[in-house]
N, C-alpha and C positions, 0 to 999 in steps of 0.2 A: 537226843540219844548220842552217846559218845561212840564213834567208830572203833571197832576192834580189829586187830590183826592176829593172824595165826602166831603161835609161839612155838619155839623149838622145844619147850619143856611141857610135858603133859600136865594138864590141870591149871596152867597159867596162860594169861593172855596179855597182849600189849594194849594199853588204852591211851587215848589222847587226853591230856589235861589242858583245857583251853585257857586256864589262868593259874599256872603253878604258883604256889605261895612262896614267900621269901624263905620259909623253912625248907621247902623242897629244893629250891635253887641252892641254898646253903648246903644241904645234904649232898647234892650232886657234886658241888665244888669240893666238899670235904673228901668225898670218895675219889674224885679225880686226883686231888692233891696227895692223898694217901697212896694211890697207885704210883704216881710220879715219884714219891719219896722212896718207894721200893725199887724203882727201875732207874731213875735219874735223880740225883739230889736236886731238890726243889726248894727254893726259898724266894718269896716275893715280898716286896714292900710297896705300899702305895703312898703317894705324897701329892700335895697340891701347892702351887705358887699362886697366890691370890692378890688381887688389887682391890682395895676398898676405898670408897669415897670418904669424905670428912664425916658423914653420918654413919659410917660403918657398913653401908650397903655394898654388896658385891658388885663391882663394875667390870671385872675381867678376871680370867683365871685359866690355868692349865692344870690338868690332873694327869699324873703318870704312874706307871707301875714298873718297878725294877725287878727283873727276873732273868736268871741265866746270863748276867752281864749285858743285858739289853734293856733299853728304856722303851716302853710302849707308851705313846701319847694316847691316853684314853679319852680325853676331852680337852678342847681348847675353845675359849669363847672370849670375845671382847664386845662390850656393849656398843650398840650402833653409834652413839654420839662420840665414842672414843676411837673408832676405827680410822686408820690412815695416819696415826700419830706415832707409830713405832712401838706401841704397847704390846702387840702380839709378838713382835720380834724380841722385845725385852723379856717377855714371859717365857718364850721358847728357849732363849739363851740361858735364862735362869734355870729352867728345867734340865737342859742339857748339861750345864755345869754341875748341877746337883748330882746327876747321873754319873758324870765323869768322876766326881769325888767319891762316889759309891762303887767305883770300879767298872762301870759300863764302857764298852768299846763302840757300841752302835745304838741307834734308835730306829723305831719304826712306828708307822701310824697308818690309818686309812681315812680317806676323805672323799666327799663327792661335791663339795662346794669351794674348797680352798686350795686346789692343786697348785695354782700359780704362786700363792703365798709360800707354800712349802718348797716349791722349786727354787724360789728366790733365797730361801734359807739353806740351800744346798742339798735338799732331799732329792732322790731319784725314784722314779716309778719302777716297781718290779712286778706288778700285776694289776689287772683291771677286771672288774665285774661289770659288764655292760647291762644297762637297763635295771640298775640297782642303786637308788630307787627308780621306778619306771620313768623312762625318758632321760635318765642321767647315767653316769658311770661312777662307780666307786673305785678309786685308785689307791693301791697299796704302795707305800713309799718307805724308803730307808735312807739312813745317813750314817756314815762312819764318823764317830766322835773322836777316836784316837787310833793310833797305829798299833 
């Protein structure tokens, strides 16, 4: 049985959906973006810088979102056999240069496993959630890309 909470509106109630569909997630995103467009001009673009092997298989990549002149690093991954060879640094530089060309002044991200990697790239911590995931800390980081 789905738990219900009281609602401020008569005849309505709040329900938990334990597995929201992609359509529900998209509907909420559309509504949030519509609200933003009425209050603060909002435009975002998503991109990826990908490294593929000779067979076309994905071996490393970074995915970013550009919004409000900021780059958000949504995902960054390098295959185990390629780590320590500068590929992550190259991908991040590629993403940052793409963001600079698109008019971004700064970048931000969050991580719980690669804090030292991002510190070495010039990122600085601006917030931490302890015990997220359990036993670890999620660190929010930023970097100025231009003056």
